[in-house]
C-alpha atoms as one frame of an Amber mdcrd trajectory, in Angstrom:
protein
 167.313 236.841 -49.509 169.596 235.578 -52.304 167.207 233.894 -54.756 169.963
 231.893 -56.413 170.877 230.104 -53.242 168.888 228.677 -50.346 171.013 228.075
 -47.231 170.799 224.529 -45.828 168.328 224.071 -43.029 168.730 221.508 -40.230
 167.023 218.313 -41.286 164.667 218.599 -38.325 163.461 221.988 -39.481 160.961
 220.387 -41.869 157.367 219.242 -41.978 155.896 216.856 -44.509 152.780 217.166
 -46.625 151.554 214.667 -49.194 148.702 213.128 -51.272 149.536 209.326 -50.977
 151.373 209.519 -54.321 154.305 211.760 -53.301 155.301 214.133 -50.574 156.864
 217.581 -50.164 159.069 218.820 -47.326 158.345 222.389 -46.106 160.950 224.196
 -44.013 160.249 226.359 -40.987 161.136 229.291 -43.312 158.161 228.307 -45.533
 160.277 226.958 -48.352 159.467 223.698 -50.152 162.924 222.290 -50.473 162.291
 218.658 -51.525 159.725 217.059 -53.805 159.578 214.241 -56.334 156.939 214.204
 -59.052 154.626 212.517 -59.801 155.503 209.645 -57.446 157.624 209.052 -54.380
 160.413 207.519 -56.449 160.179 209.901 -59.411 162.997 212.337 -60.096 163.071
 215.490 -57.950 161.452 218.794 -58.972 162.672 220.593 -55.803 165.895 219.406
 -54.202 167.584 222.377 -52.536 167.977 220.099 -49.452 170.664 218.377 -51.497
 172.018 221.296 -53.398 171.657 224.829 -52.178 172.459 226.425 -55.541 170.754
 224.378 -58.233 168.408 221.998 -56.379 165.249 223.962 -56.935 162.745 225.253
 -54.337 159.394 227.014 -53.891 159.835 229.793 -51.323 157.530 232.359 -49.735
 159.430 235.053 -47.916 157.698 237.726 -45.891 159.370 241.128 -45.856 159.695
 241.368 -42.095 162.605 242.388 -39.840 163.906 239.957 -37.241 161.112 237.451
 -37.610 160.864 234.095 -35.814 158.780 231.161 -37.107 156.721 228.296 -35.693
 155.121 225.344 -37.460 152.186 223.145 -36.421 149.807 220.660 -37.993 146.102
 221.194 -37.824 145.045 218.469 -35.429 144.238 215.106 -37.024 145.484 216.185
 -40.503 148.570 216.580 -42.641 147.761 220.266 -43.204 150.801 222.283 -42.176
 150.821 225.835 -40.803 153.936 227.967 -40.858 153.802 231.235 -38.860 156.048
 234.275 -38.907 156.270 236.631 -35.916 157.853 240.089 -35.775 157.173 243.520
 -34.245 155.723 244.577 -37.583 153.174 241.820 -37.860 152.200 238.137 -37.922
 151.825 236.134 -41.120 150.992 232.513 -41.840 151.150 230.014 -44.682 148.913
 227.027 -44.790 150.370 224.191 -46.977 148.653 220.962 -48.083 148.349 218.644
 -50.981 144.650 218.191 -51.763 143.183 214.824 -50.999 139.678 213.645 -51.860
 138.306 210.204 -52.468 138.629 210.649 -56.222 141.397 213.151 -56.738 144.030
 211.969 -59.197 146.218 215.052 -59.809 149.097 216.269 -57.720 149.022 219.788
 -56.494 150.270 221.932 -53.674 148.020 224.651 -52.224 149.653 227.469 -50.440
 147.388 229.931 -48.618 149.180 233.080 -47.399 147.549 235.266 -44.778 148.403
 238.434 -42.849 147.098 238.052 -39.348 148.369 241.378 -37.984 149.845 244.382
 -39.803 150.391 244.921 -43.520 152.987 242.544 -44.923 154.816 242.348 -48.249
 155.633 238.911 -49.551 158.007 237.644 -52.192 157.365 234.254 -53.836 159.967
 232.314 -55.889 159.041 229.031 -57.527 162.164 227.545 -59.091 161.540 223.970
 -60.244 164.511 221.917 -61.450 163.427 218.832 -63.301 164.956 215.348 -63.577
 167.177 215.485 -60.477 168.227 219.013 -61.512 169.667 217.762 -64.785 166.897
 218.281 -67.364 165.991 221.681 -68.844 162.475 223.059 -69.020 160.772 226.023
 -70.629 158.725 228.598 -68.764 155.955 230.670 -70.312 152.737 232.445 -69.325
 149.392 231.669 -70.794 146.138 233.203 -69.475 147.625 234.317 -66.182 149.104
 230.881 -65.419 152.840 230.269 -65.404 153.691 227.011 -67.099 156.781 224.972
 -66.486 157.195 222.371 -69.300 159.690 219.675 -69.204 159.296 217.582 -72.327
 162.047 215.068 -71.469 160.280 214.100 -68.185 156.804 214.422 -69.678 155.921
 216.813 -66.894 153.909 219.960 -67.065 153.517 222.214 -63.965 151.211 225.175
 -63.677 151.484 227.951 -61.165 148.211 229.749 -60.600 147.332 232.462 -58.116
 144.866 235.139 -57.189 147.741 237.686 -56.930 149.840 238.908 -59.947 152.550
 236.476 -60.897 155.360 236.818 -63.452 158.384 234.978 -64.832 161.838 235.739
 -63.477 164.814 233.782 -64.860 162.904 230.640 -65.765 161.087 230.684 -62.412
 157.689 231.885 -61.184 157.742 235.105 -59.172 155.270 237.238 -57.189 155.650
 240.379 -55.095 152.542 241.673 -53.259 151.389 243.116 -50.027 148.480 241.732
 -47.931 146.681 244.024 -45.550 145.585 242.767 -42.179 143.149 239.887 -42.519
 143.775 239.440 -46.298 144.552 236.111 -47.879 146.259 235.040 -51.076 146.135
 231.629 -52.867 148.988 230.044 -54.841 148.621 226.643 -56.359 151.320 224.576
 -58.120 149.695 221.768 -60.001 150.632 218.903 -62.276 148.719 219.428 -65.535
 148.246 217.612 -68.754 148.820 220.802 -70.759 148.478 224.640 -70.492 144.713
 224.664 -71.012 142.218 226.336 -68.668 142.510 225.882 -64.971 140.061 226.313
 -62.151 141.409 228.232 -59.168 137.917 228.406 -57.727 137.841 224.692 -56.698
 141.187 225.107 -54.836 139.872 228.233 -53.098 136.392 227.052 -52.212 136.592
 223.290 -51.680 140.143 221.855 -51.532 140.857 222.747 -47.958 137.596 221.422
 -46.487 137.751 218.175 -48.505 141.350 217.580 -47.512 140.766 218.310 -43.765
 137.683 216.007 -43.926 139.577 213.226 -45.639 142.337 213.216 -42.967 139.944
 213.508 -39.995 137.748 210.728 -41.301 140.809 208.503 -41.738 142.108 209.291
 -38.241 138.762 208.561 -36.670 138.828 204.966 -38.010 141.347 204.023 -35.395
 140.366 201.530 -32.684 143.087 202.844 -30.341 142.070 204.678 -27.190 144.712
 205.113 -24.546 147.564 207.311 -23.461 149.953 208.882 -25.998 147.021 208.928
 -28.500 148.089 212.262 -30.088 151.606 211.163 -30.575 150.527 207.838 -31.933
 148.175 209.523 -34.393 150.876 211.889 -35.642 153.111 208.925 -36.339 150.193
 207.048 -38.024 149.504 210.105 -40.252 153.203 210.179 -41.112 153.149 206.459
 -42.036 149.996 207.022 -44.104 151.782 209.834 -45.965 154.460 207.277 -46.951
 151.924 204.846 -48.281 150.980 204.619 -51.970 147.214 204.729 -52.457 147.674
 203.364 -55.906 149.777 200.297 -55.019 149.403 199.653 -51.277 153.231 199.691
 -50.767 155.043 201.935 -48.299 158.323 203.774 -48.784 160.999 203.649 -45.998
 161.328 207.425 -46.151 160.302 210.071 -48.744 163.883 211.367 -49.319 167.277
 210.223 -50.624 170.810 211.369 -49.992 170.327 212.875 -46.513 173.443 211.975
 -44.569 173.738 209.617 -41.640 177.037 211.370 -40.841 177.550 215.013 -41.791
 180.186 215.286 -44.530 180.301 211.450 -44.753 179.354 208.948 -47.481 176.460
 207.111 -45.725 173.855 208.726 -47.994 171.234 206.329 -49.220 168.020 206.412
 -51.251 165.064 205.285 -49.103 162.170 205.952 -51.545 161.544 202.233 -52.024
 159.545 199.497 -50.296 161.644 197.320 -48.035 159.708 194.154 -47.283 160.904
 194.361 -43.725 159.882 198.053 -43.112 156.589 197.591 -44.919 155.679 194.501
 -42.920 156.413 196.345 -39.647 154.346 199.371 -40.876 151.373 197.040 -41.561
 151.800 195.610 -38.059 151.517 199.210 -36.748 148.426 199.915 -38.893 146.728
 196.669 -37.747 147.541 197.514 -34.112 145.699 200.799 -34.534 142.785 199.252
 -36.419 143.615 200.512 -39.938 142.647 197.404 -41.839 142.299 198.933 -45.317
 146.028 199.793 -45.485 146.856 196.222 -44.473 144.508 194.822 -47.041 145.992
 196.930 -49.847 149.529 195.938 -48.773 148.492 192.206 -48.748 147.230 192.629
 -52.321 150.600 194.129 -53.334 152.554 191.459 -51.543 150.316 188.674 -52.937
 151.566 189.678 -56.443 155.160 189.487 -55.300 154.720 186.134 -53.584 154.159
 184.554 -57.000 157.943 184.662 -57.226 159.559 182.045 -54.965 162.631 184.093
 -53.939 161.577 187.400 -52.592 163.874 190.391 -53.012 164.661 192.675 -50.108
 163.525 195.860 -51.680 161.181 196.774 -54.497 160.030 199.989 -56.211 156.574
 201.090 -55.130 154.976 199.488 -58.181 156.589 196.136 -57.330 159.401 196.235
 -59.913 162.604 194.606 -58.842 165.072 196.381 -61.032 166.632 199.026 -58.753
 170.076 200.156 -59.762 172.214 202.311 -57.495 174.032 205.293 -59.132 175.708
 208.421 -57.968 174.043 211.794 -58.719 177.223 213.869 -59.217 175.179 216.964
 -60.055 174.249 217.389 -56.359 176.731 218.900 -53.929 175.007 216.964 -51.143
 173.470 218.185 -47.869 176.079 220.332 -46.252 178.654 218.772 -48.705 177.796
 215.144 -47.729 178.552 213.177 -50.834 178.129 211.074 -52.866 174.406 211.444
 -53.213 173.047 208.088 -54.288 169.896 207.393 -56.327 168.590 203.814 -56.272
 169.828 201.273 -53.735 172.232 198.356 -54.200 170.606 196.656 -51.233 168.193
 195.252 -53.816 170.976 192.835 -54.834 171.731 191.760 -51.246 170.716 188.492
 -49.584 168.778 189.090 -46.353 166.970 186.040 -45.184 165.205 187.841 -42.315
 162.586 189.426 -44.557 160.565 186.189 -44.626 160.048 186.357 -40.873 158.774
 189.908 -40.826 156.535 189.213 -43.768 154.985 185.942 -42.463 154.549 187.568
 -38.994 152.466 190.335 -40.590 150.429 187.812 -42.617 149.870 185.908 -39.368
 148.481 189.036 -37.590 146.405 189.911 -40.705 144.953 186.416 -40.847 144.200
 186.489 -37.091 142.816 189.995 -36.603 141.717 191.227 -39.959 140.775 188.974
 -42.841 141.400 185.184 -43.047 143.844 184.477 -45.896 142.813 182.242 -48.802
 144.149 178.748 -49.292 145.706 179.896 -52.588 147.669 182.579 -50.658 148.669
 179.879 -48.160 150.232 177.814 -50.924 152.422 180.807 -51.792 153.468 181.221
 -48.138 154.380 177.513 -48.064 156.856 178.128 -50.808 158.384 181.089 -48.834
 158.796 178.786 -45.847 160.580 176.182 -47.933 162.947 178.989 -49.035 163.664
 179.668 -45.370 164.156 175.951 -44.629 166.624 175.726 -47.528 168.613 178.830
 -46.580 168.431 179.567 -42.852 171.974 178.425 -42.167 173.477 180.721 -44.876
 175.287 183.897 -43.827 173.719 187.103 -45.153 174.118 190.906 -45.071 171.685
 191.272 -42.152 169.094 193.903 -41.140 171.676 196.679 -41.300 172.659 195.802
 -44.856 176.364 195.699 -44.173 178.550 196.151 -47.266 181.305 193.937 -45.930
 181.501 190.155 -45.538 178.282 188.218 -45.007 177.838 186.658 -41.482 175.492
 184.418 -39.582 173.530 187.256 -37.972 171.434 186.707 -34.822 168.627 188.882
 -36.207 168.442 186.913 -39.457 168.378 183.644 -37.553 165.722 184.924 -35.238
 163.493 185.954 -38.163 163.900 182.520 -39.704 162.493 181.110 -36.503 159.644
 183.675 -36.681 158.875 182.605 -40.269 158.516 178.955 -39.224 156.663 179.722
 -36.007 154.053 181.969 -37.544 153.583 179.763 -40.505 152.884 176.833 -38.219
 150.406 178.982 -36.202 148.575 180.028 -39.361 148.289 176.436 -40.576 147.089
 175.214 -37.142 144.491 177.956 -36.694 143.118 177.383 -40.228 143.711 173.594
 -40.443 145.724 174.134 -43.618 147.802 171.145 -44.733 151.550 171.450 -44.146
 154.554 169.175 -43.592 154.122 169.235 -39.880 157.054 167.037 -38.771 159.569
 168.890 -40.984 158.497 172.365 -39.961 158.375 171.637 -36.247 161.800 170.014
 -36.453 163.400 172.943 -38.283 161.766 175.436 -35.874 163.227 173.607 -32.927
 166.594 173.352 -34.620 166.735 177.086 -35.238 165.612 177.847 -31.615 168.360
 175.623 -30.193 170.969 177.125 -32.529 170.088 180.641 -31.412 169.832 179.905
 -27.736 173.129 177.986 -27.557 175.406 179.203 -30.395 174.760 182.917 -30.250
 175.323 183.190 -26.535 178.553 184.840 -25.329 179.507 183.743 -21.881 181.972
 186.636 -21.285 179.303 189.310 -22.121 176.531 187.168 -20.606 174.468 188.033
 -23.653 173.304 187.005 -27.058 175.588 188.724 -29.588 175.426 190.267 -33.109
 176.549 187.076 -35.013 177.853 183.613 -34.264 181.260 183.921 -32.531 181.022
 187.698 -32.086 182.061 189.575 -28.976 179.810 192.599 -29.522 176.230 193.556
 -29.078 173.630 194.558 -31.683 170.483 196.406 -30.817 168.356 194.075 -33.004
 168.708 191.569 -30.129 165.934 193.663 -28.480 163.476 191.930 -30.904 163.913
 188.610 -29.197 161.153 189.218 -26.533 159.228 191.471 -28.984 158.795 188.568
 -31.385 157.915 186.171 -28.496 161.053 184.067 -29.079 162.032 184.380 -25.428
 160.144 185.291 -22.247 160.962 188.862 -21.155 161.710 187.483 -17.663 164.095
 184.679 -18.662 167.390 185.118 -16.817 169.447 185.007 -20.050 167.217 187.679
 -21.503 167.526 190.044 -18.486 171.328 189.561 -18.632 171.283 190.453 -22.390
 169.211 193.539 -21.652 171.815 194.557 -19.093 174.538 194.109 -21.699 172.619
 196.291 -24.184 172.406 198.937 -21.488 176.143 198.677 -20.815 177.381 198.504
 -24.412 174.945 200.436 -26.554 173.046 202.892 -24.374 173.671 206.624 -23.913
 170.960 207.773 -21.458 167.868 206.919 -23.590 169.665 206.803 -26.926 170.707
 203.446 -28.411 173.418 202.683 -30.995 172.565 199.847 -33.342 176.110 198.535
 -32.832 179.617 199.965 -32.258 181.463 200.125 -35.575 185.067 199.200 -34.692
 188.175 198.220 -36.619 187.596 194.529 -35.913 183.852 194.647 -36.689 183.542
 196.954 -39.610 180.272 197.228 -41.520 182.241 197.991 -44.676 181.517 201.680
 -44.552 183.605 204.698 -43.465 182.653 207.167 -40.822 180.822 207.229 -37.521
 177.103 207.132 -37.124 174.518 208.513 -34.666 172.227 206.658 -32.396 169.264
 204.886 -34.016 165.885 206.181 -32.994 164.136 202.933 -33.861 166.464 201.030
 -31.586 165.771 203.450 -28.743 162.026 202.672 -29.033 162.807 198.931 -29.265
 164.735 199.261 -25.945 161.815 201.095 -24.283 159.340 198.343 -25.436 161.651
 195.609 -24.258 162.022 197.297 -20.843 158.303 197.599 -20.507 157.809 193.938
 -21.321 160.514 192.942 -18.840 158.660 194.762 -15.934 160.557 198.068 -15.805
 157.448 199.956 -16.699 157.971 203.223 -14.837 161.514 203.539 -16.108 160.375
 202.623 -19.664 157.670 205.409 -19.483 160.282 207.913 -18.316 162.633 206.846
 -21.178 159.744 207.202 -23.643 158.952 210.771 -22.560 162.669 211.709 -22.794
 162.951 210.100 -26.151 159.988 212.068 -27.472 161.890 215.144 -26.464 164.307
 214.360 -29.324 161.537 214.637 -31.928 161.327 217.757 -34.033 158.764 220.515
 -33.384 156.130 218.499 -35.308 156.750 215.198 -33.466 158.642 213.895 -36.532
 161.750 211.683 -36.434 164.524 210.940 -38.834 166.560 207.753 -38.696 169.380
 208.852 -36.353 170.480 211.517 -33.922 173.922 213.020 -34.077 176.311 214.254
 -31.309 174.195 217.445 -30.656 170.955 215.570 -30.848 170.491 216.826 -34.458
 168.434 214.713 -36.845 170.459 212.678 -39.392 169.492 210.400 -42.287 166.406
 210.327 -44.424 163.430 212.140 -43.065 160.850 211.375 -41.758 161.605 207.719
 -41.351 158.885 205.035 -41.292 160.875 202.621 -39.130 161.309 205.152 -36.324
 157.546 206.079 -36.357 156.341 202.524 -36.344 158.732 201.598 -33.533 157.342
 204.634 -31.596 153.797 203.309 -32.146 154.710 199.831 -31.008 156.556 201.088
 -27.823 153.644 203.478 -26.932 151.156 200.665 -27.448 153.109 198.298 -25.177
 153.596 200.955 -22.507 149.865 201.766 -22.496 149.092 198.092 -22.067 151.612
 197.597 -19.249 150.543 200.810 -17.385 146.893 199.753 -17.643 147.873 196.361
 -16.213 149.558 197.986 -13.166 146.677 200.334 -12.352
C-alpha cells in the first residue's frame, strides 16, 4: 500500500459515524477519508476523498493476501463494523465516535480484532489541517502522538495500547494480533498534550455509546413495515443534527461531484431551511419530539429577522461565502471543489412554506406554539404575501435567470394555508379576509396558469413546456386530491418525461431550458421517493411498494443514499444526503399506511 496516496473509492463505499457535532466517513477498506473538526462546517482534517495525495486519512490495513471486505452497523446504533476476509484469517475494525449524555470532546475509537488466524496490521494516521493548507507539528509525549495545529487552534492526540511512532509527520503503528486479540486506537481532540485516559475508552466508551443510540432509537412511536430501513435513515438524519444548536446539515460533505469530472461540486455542510424543515417533519412522524423542539428553538431565533435567508451555518450565522479550494484535485478530478455556498445569496420564496408547514405539524402533534412565536410567523406570512408573485431561483437553486416556478408558488400557498390552520386551531388573531383571499388567489394561479394543455400536466414554471419532479409535492402537501383527473394526468406526464424504471430525473436540462450549469446529472433519489409516495396516495399501492423495494436496491451496503445516481447506478453528490433519507422515511410511512388500509 502506497502511504503517500490513497486511491479514490466509489462514493457508495463509505459508512458514516458521528457524535452530533461532526461526522467521519469510513471506507470499506477501513480508512477514514473525510472528517471536519471540531464541527460539521469546520475545515477538514481528513479529506482524501477530495485529494488522493494530500487530503489526509486515517487508515488501518491488514497484511492479508486477496482479502475481501464487508461493512455493517450494529443494529440500532451508528457503530460501524468493517470486516476483512481471506484464506489466512478474518479481522475486524469497530469504529465509533463516543456519545454519552454529557460528553463534550470529539474522538474516534477504533477497535481492531483478529477473529481467526494471526494478522499483522499497519496503521497510518495522516491528518492535514485547515482544508489541507495549514501546517502542523507532530511529537510524542508519554506514549501519545500529538498533532498540533496552532493556526487552527486544534490539538489531536493519538493514543493506543499497541506501540505507536511518528513517520513523516503522521502517526504509525505496525503490530500483529494473535487469534482473539484486540487493539485499541483512539484519536481525540485535546486541549493540550497532558495526560490522557485510555482506560475510559477501553472500558466504558463502547457500552455508553451503544446504550445512547439504542435508547434514542427506542423512543420512536413507529411500528410498521420497513421499520429497520426507516430506523437506519432516522439514525443517519440524527447524525446530521447538531446537538448544540438543533440545526441539521444537508449532508456532511462538500465537493463530491454530481457529475464525474464536472463542475457541479457543492458544499452541503449548512442548514437549508427547506431541508431542515422536511427533516423535522420526518422526526415528528416517527415520534422524535426532542429534535423538533431543539430545531424550533433554533428557528425561533432566526424568525426574529423578517426576511429569512435560504441557508445558514449550523450556529445560525448568515454570512456564507462561496470560494474555490484550489488545493484539492477533486474527487476523481472533479473540480472546482467549492467551500461555502452562494445559494445563501439567492432568493427562494418556497422556504416559508416548508417552514410554516413544519411549525403547523409541531403545533398540532407536539407542543402548542406561543403567541409570541405566532407574531413572528405572521411577519413571515406578510413576506410571502408581498413577494409570492416574484420570480426566484427555485428549489433546485438554478444559477441562470429567475423564473415563476411552480414549486415556489405551491409553497407560498402552503405557507398561507398552514398559517390559517394554526390561527384557526389556536384562535390566534390574524387578518382573516386578506389571508383567505391571497390563498385563493395563489391556488387559482397555480391551477390555471401553470397547466400545459399539450402535456396535459402542470409544468416547471409559468409558460414552460417541460416537467419538474417537484410537481410530485402537489398531492403530498394536500394542495390537490391525489385522485383529481388533472393530477393523474400530471403523474402520467412525470412517468413519460422523467422516469427511467424507478429512477426519476428532477428535470431534463436542455439547451432551451438550461439551469445555468454545464454537464449532465444523474437521477435524483429524493424525487424517486416522492414519486413512490405520490403513486401510493393515488391508489397504485402495489406498484408503489414494488417501486420502493427496487429503489432500496440502489442504496449502498449500509442502506445509505447520496443525492443522485449516475449511469451505472453509482452514487453521486454529497453523501449521505438528508433529503434522500427523509424522502425515504416519508414514502415508507405512506406506503405502510396505504397497505394497512387495504388489508
